[in-house]
C-alpha positions in Angstrom: 0.0 0.1 -0.1 3.0 2.3 0.8 4.6 1.4 -2.5 1.2 2.4 -4.5 1.1 5.8 -2.7 4.5 6.5 -3.4 4.5 5.7 -6.7 1.4 7.8 -7.1 3.4 11.2 -6.1 5.9 10.6 -8.4 6.5 13.4 -10.9 9.5 12.1 -12.8 7.3 9.3 -14.7 8.8 8.2 -18.2 6.4 9.7 -21.2 4.9 7.3 -23.6 2.9 8.2 -26.5 -0.8 7.6 -26.2 -3.7 8.9 -28.2 -3.8 12.5 -27.2 -0.2 12.9 -27.2 -0.4 13.2 -30.8 -1.1 17.1 -30.2 2.2 17.1 -28.3 3.9 16.6 -31.5 2.1 19.1 -33.5 4.6 21.9 -33.1 7.7 21.8 -35.2 6.3 21.3 -38.4 3.9 24.5 -37.6 6.8 26.6 -36.6 8.4 25.5 -39.7 5.0 26.3 -41.3 5.2 29.9 -40.4 7.4 30.4 -43.4 4.6 29.3 -45.7 2.8 32.9 -45.2 6.0 35.0 -44.7 5.8 38.0 -46.6 8.1 36.6 -49.3 5.3 34.1 -50.1 2.8 36.7 -50.3 4.8 38.5 -52.8 5.9 35.5 -55.2 2.2 33.9 -54.8 0.6 37.6 -55.5 3.1 37.5 -58.3 2.3 34.2 -59.7 -1.6 34.7 -59.9 -1.3 38.1 -61.1 1.0 37.5 -64.2 0.0 34.1 -65.1 -3.6 33.2 -63.4 -3.7 29.2 -62.3 -1.0 28.3 -64.4 1.7 27.9 -61.9 -0.3 26.2 -59.3 1.6 23.2 -60.2 4.9 24.8 -58.4 2.9 24.8 -55.2 2.2 21.3 -55.5 5.4 20.1 -56.4 7.3 22.3 -53.7 4.8 20.8 -50.8 5.4 17.2 -52.1 9.2 18.2 -52.1 9.1 19.7 -48.6 6.9 16.8 -46.6 9.5 14.6 -47.7 13.0 16.9 -47.1 11.4 18.1 -43.6 10.4 14.5 -42.4 13.9 13.3 -43.3 15.6 15.8 -41.8 13.6 15.7 -38.9 14.3 11.8 -39.0 18.1 13.2 -38.9 17.4 15.1 -35.5 15.4 12.4 -33.7 17.7 9.5 -34.3 21.1 11.1 -34.0 20.3 14.2 -31.5 22.1 16.4 -34.0 20.8 19.1 -36.3 21.7 19.1 -39.5 24.4 21.8 -39.4 26.0 19.4 -36.5 25.6 16.5 -37.9 27.5 18.1 -41.3 30.1 19.5 -38.9 31.0 16.0 -37.4 30.2 13.7 -40.1 31.9 15.3 -43.5 35.2 16.9 -44.4 35.5 20.9 -43.5 35.8 21.5 -47.3 32.8 20.3 -48.1 30.7 21.1 -44.7 32.2 24.5 -44.8 30.8 26.0 -48.1 27.7 24.5 -47.7 27.1 25.7 -44.4 28.3 29.0 -45.0 25.7 29.2 -48.0 22.9 28.4 -45.8 23.8 31.3 -43.8 23.5 33.6 -46.8 20.1 31.9 -47.7 19.1 32.7 -44.0 20.1 36.4 -45.1 17.8 36.2 -48.0 15.0 34.9 -46.1 15.6 37.7 -43.3 15.8 40.1 -46.3 12.2 39.2 -47.4 10.9 39.2 -43.8 12.1 42.3 -42.7 10.9 44.0 -45.9 7.8 42.8 -45.2 7.4 44.1 -41.8 8.6 47.5 -42.9 6.4 47.6 -45.9 3.3 46.7 -42.9 4.7 49.6 -41.0 4.6 52.0 -43.8 0.6 51.0 -44.4 0.0 51.1 -40.8 1.8 54.3 -39.7 3.5 56.0 -42.5 7.0 55.2 -41.7 9.7 55.1 -44.4 10.8 51.7 -45.7 14.5 51.9 -44.1 13.1 53.2 -40.7 10.5 50.6 -40.6 13.3 47.9 -41.6 15.5 49.5 -38.6 12.5 49.0 -36.2 11.6 45.3 -37.4 15.2 44.1 -36.9 15.8 45.7 -33.6 12.3 44.3 -32.3 13.1 40.8 -33.3 16.4 40.6 -32.1 14.9 42.0 -28.6 12.4 39.0 -29.1 15.0 36.7 -29.5 17.8 37.8 -27.4 15.5 38.0 -24.4 13.5 34.7 -25.3 10.3 36.4 -25.0 9.2 35.4 -28.5 8.0 32.6 -26.6 5.3 34.1 -24.7 3.8 35.7 -27.7 4.4 32.9 -30.1 0.7 31.4 -30.2 -0.7 34.5 -30.5 1.2 35.6 -33.7 1.0 32.2 -35.2 -2.7 32.1 -34.0 -3.3 35.6 -35.9 -1.7 34.9 -39.1 -3.5 31.6 -39.5 -6.5 33.7 -39.1 -5.6 35.7 -42.4 -4.7 32.6 -44.0 -8.0 31.2 -43.5 -9.7 34.4 -44.4 -8.0 33.8 -47.7 -9.6 30.1 -47.7 -12.7 31.1 -46.8 -12.6 34.0 -49.7 -12.3 31.3 -52.3 -16.3 30.7 -51.7 -16.9 34.4 -52.3 -14.8 35.0 -55.7 -15.7 33.1 -59.2 -12.8 30.5 -59.3 -12.6 28.2 -62.7 -12.3 25.1 -60.5 -11.8 22.6 -63.2 -8.9 24.7 -64.8 -7.6 25.3 -61.3 -7.7 21.4 -60.8 -5.8 20.9 -64.0 -2.8 23.4 -63.2 -2.7 22.1 -59.6 -1.2 18.6 -61.3 -0.1 19.1 -64.7 3.2 21.4 -65.1 3.3 24.3 -67.8 6.2 27.2 -68.0 4.6 30.0 -69.7 6.9 32.2 -71.5 8.7 34.5 -69.1 7.7 32.8 -65.9 10.7 30.9 -64.7 11.9 33.6 -62.0 8.6 33.8 -60.6 8.6 29.9 -60.6 11.9 29.6 -58.6 10.7 32.3 -56.5 7.6 30.4 -55.4 9.9 27.2 -55.1 11.8 29.3 -52.9 9.4 30.3 -50.9 7.8 26.9 -50.1 11.0 24.8 -49.8 13.4 27.3 -47.9 16.6 25.4 -47.0 17.0 27.6 -43.7 13.8 25.6 -42.6 15.5 22.2 -43.0 18.1 23.1 -40.5 15.7 24.8 -38.4 13.3 21.8 -38.3 16.2 19.3 -37.3 17.1 21.7 -34.3 13.4 22.4 -32.9 12.3 18.6 -33.2 14.8 17.9 -30.3 13.3 20.7 -28.2 10.5 18.5 -27.3 11.3 15.8 -24.2 10.9 12.6 -26.4 11.1 9.0 -25.0 13.8 7.5 -27.3 14.5 4.6 -25.0 14.1 2.0 -27.4 13.4 1.0 -31.0 9.8 1.0 -30.7 9.6 4.3 -28.8 11.7 6.0 -31.7 9.7 4.4 -34.7 6.4 5.9 -32.9 8.1 9.2 -32.8 9.0 9.5 -36.3 5.3 8.2 -37.5 4.0 10.9 -35.0 6.5 13.1 -36.2 5.7 12.6 -40.2 1.6 12.9 -39.2 2.8 16.7 -37.9 4.7 17.2 -40.8 2.2 15.9 -43.1 -0.7 18.0 -41.1 1.3 21.5 -41.3 2.7 21.1 -45.1 -0.9 20.6 -46.2 -2.0 23.8 -44.6 1.0 25.4 -46.4 -0.3 24.1 -49.6 -3.9 25.1 -49.1 -2.9 28.9 -47.9 -0.5 29.2 -50.6 -2.9 27.9 -53.3 -5.6 30.2 -52.1 -3.5 33.5 -52.7 -2.6 32.3 -56.0 -6.4 31.5 -56.9 -7.4 34.7 -55.5 -4.7 36.6 -56.9 -5.6 35.0 -60.5 -9.4 35.8 -60.3 -8.9 39.2 -59.1 -6.1 40.8 -61.0 -4.9 38.4 -63.7 -8.9 38.4 -64.7 -8.8 41.9 -64.7 -5.5 42.3 -66.5 -3.7 44.1 -63.5 -0.1 43.5 -62.8 0.9 43.4 -59.1 3.6 45.6 -58.6 3.9 46.3 -54.9 2.6 44.1 -52.1 0.2 47.1 -50.9 -2.1 46.0 -53.9 -2.7 42.5 -52.6 -4.9 44.1 -49.9 -7.6 44.5 -51.9 -8.1 40.2 -51.9 -9.4 40.9 -48.6 -12.2 43.0 -49.6 -14.6 40.9 -49.7 -14.4 39.6 -46.3 -13.4 42.8 -44.5 -14.6 45.8 -46.4 -13.2 48.8 -45.3 -10.9 47.5 -42.8 -9.2 45.1 -45.4 -6.0 47.3 -45.4 -5.8 47.9 -41.7 -6.2 44.1 -41.0 -3.9 43.0 -44.1 -1.0 45.5 -42.8 -1.3 43.8 -39.6 -1.1 40.5 -40.6 1.9 41.4 -42.9 3.5 42.8 -39.9 3.1 39.5 -37.7 4.1 37.2 -40.5 7.0 39.4 -40.7 8.1 39.4 -37.3 7.5 36.0 -36.6 9.2 34.7 -39.7 12.0 37.1 -39.2 12.4 35.1 -35.7 12.5 31.8 -37.3 15.1 32.6 -39.7 17.5 34.3 -36.9 17.0 31.0 -35.0 17.9 29.1 -38.1 21.0 31.3 -38.8 21.7 31.0 -35.1 21.6 27.0 -35.3 23.3 26.7 -38.3 26.5 29.0 -37.4 26.9 27.6 -34.2 26.5 24.1 -35.8 29.7 24.9 -37.7 31.3 24.7 -34.4 29.9 21.6 -33.2 26.9 23.1 -30.9 23.3 23.3 -30.8 21.3 26.4 -30.8 21.1 28.2 -27.8 20.4 32.0 -27.5 23.0 32.6 -24.8 25.8 30.9 -26.7 28.0 33.4 -28.9 28.2 31.3 -31.7 24.0 31.3 -31.7 24.0 35.0 -31.2 26.6 35.7 -33.9 24.4 33.9 -36.3 21.5 36.0 -35.5 23.4 38.8 -35.8 25.0 38.3 -39.0 21.9 36.9 -40.9 19.6 40.0 -39.6 22.7 42.5 -39.7 23.5 41.8 -43.4 19.7 41.6 -44.6 19.2 45.2 -43.1 22.3 46.5 -44.9 21.4 45.0 -48.1 17.5 46.5 -47.5 19.3 49.7 -47.7 20.6 49.3 -51.5 17.2 48.1 -52.6 15.3 50.3 -54.9 12.3 48.1 -55.4 10.8 46.5 -52.2 8.5 44.0 -54.1 11.2 42.7 -56.6 13.2 42.3 -53.7 10.9 40.1 -52.3 10.7 38.3 -55.4 14.7 37.8 -55.9 15.0 36.9 -52.4 13.0 33.9 -52.7 14.6 33.1 -55.8 18.3 32.9 -54.1 16.8 30.1 -51.9 15.9 27.9 -54.4 19.5 28.4 -55.9 21.0 27.3 -52.3 18.5 24.3 -52.0 20.5 21.7 -54.2 23.6 22.1 -51.9 21.6 21.3 -48.5 19.6 18.7 -49.8 22.7 16.5 -51.4 24.1 17.3 -48.0 21.2 16.3 -46.0 20.6 13.1 -48.3 24.3 11.9 -47.9 23.8 12.4 -44.1 20.5 10.5 -43.6 21.7 7.6 -46.2 24.7 6.7 -44.0 24.6 4.3 -41.9 27.9 5.4 -39.8 25.4 8.5 -38.9 22.1 6.5 -39.1 22.8 3.2 -38.1 19.6 1.2 -38.6 17.6 4.2 -39.4 19.5 5.1 -42.5 17.4 5.9 -45.9 16.5 2.8 -48.0 17.4 2.8 -51.4 13.9 4.2 -52.6 14.2 6.8 -50.2 17.6 8.0 -51.3 16.7 7.9 -54.8 13.4 10.2 -54.2 15.5 12.5 -52.5 18.4 12.9 -54.6 15.6 13.2 -57.5 14.4 16.4 -55.7 17.8 17.9 -55.7 18.2 17.1 -59.6 15.0 18.4 -59.9 15.6 21.9 -58.6 19.4 21.8 -60.2 17.6 21.5 -63.6 15.3 24.5 -62.7 18.2 26.7 -61.5 20.1 25.9 -64.6 17.1 26.8 -66.8 17.1 30.1 -65.2 20.5 30.6 -65.6 20.1 30.4 -69.4 16.8 31.6 -69.7 
């Protein structure tokens, strides 16, 4: 009897996945999904829909399928090895291989931070008339404070919740506008490359399959207190992580598609070319009326802040991993990575004449770096020295390398177009 009472008082029981525990693991994927509705995505999707109608919807589908495979694979690495992608690269690959790739990944995070800071600055201009440069400085300073004080955790849910409401608003509006659903359905699955569309295709691809998010997911997935005591626990955990990734990326696919569909039905149908992000506020008019502009700007600001935070975290994780360390905000290497990403991005913004074009190009840069990260990731997750019995199967390796080759081919086509 006394033993039973002592057992009831214990608070250090090992946790095992049960029915409701599924919801505990819905998190890392959603944090990564913040990147699905960041300012860079908004610009790429609105440009795709306004310039080419429904015809580039297939890029969202292809990108999302790629992302599900890649994100699950990199989370697999984090769960099995206890290392993020950057740490694993530093430990298991020669410096002449890891250093250039990780360095280019830091530059990719700079490109991402540029888009997110620009989005926040555009939002501040819409809300308060603050010039882009000053808005960029304010956004950067606020994000640095949020990251360095860890206070972001206190408002993370409200930011993601608010931005999600706007994303759901885009989905809801699909029922309020005239969509040619048969044409849209064909465009989702049948690739086409209209003349002059390759830059936008690469921009949409880079906006969805962000290389820095692969590093971030492998880091974030370790922040949960998982029970990895035995083989069955690890395999069950990998299954639940896949559900998290599938659910989160599915939400992202729906919101990205909705943006393109709305832009196509509103701008492309009317022959209007989107040349600045502020134009897109009219997409919310049917639902929000006269308040559309203010709510759009607030959503853009929240999207910019939240995604800049995740971009900074990714940069900190990559840079710390180069020194064999995991991300920790009090670690000098993590802080240096954050400051490099945000600082260089802010500096570049001072030389950008067209913010909307800057957003498009920044996303295209991500797709250029992506093959290097994917080849590195697949090499690690296919190695039995790294993954042991959890190494990729031959089929998985083939699929992952095919993704890297497809992105590489698209990059070459862009180079010679």
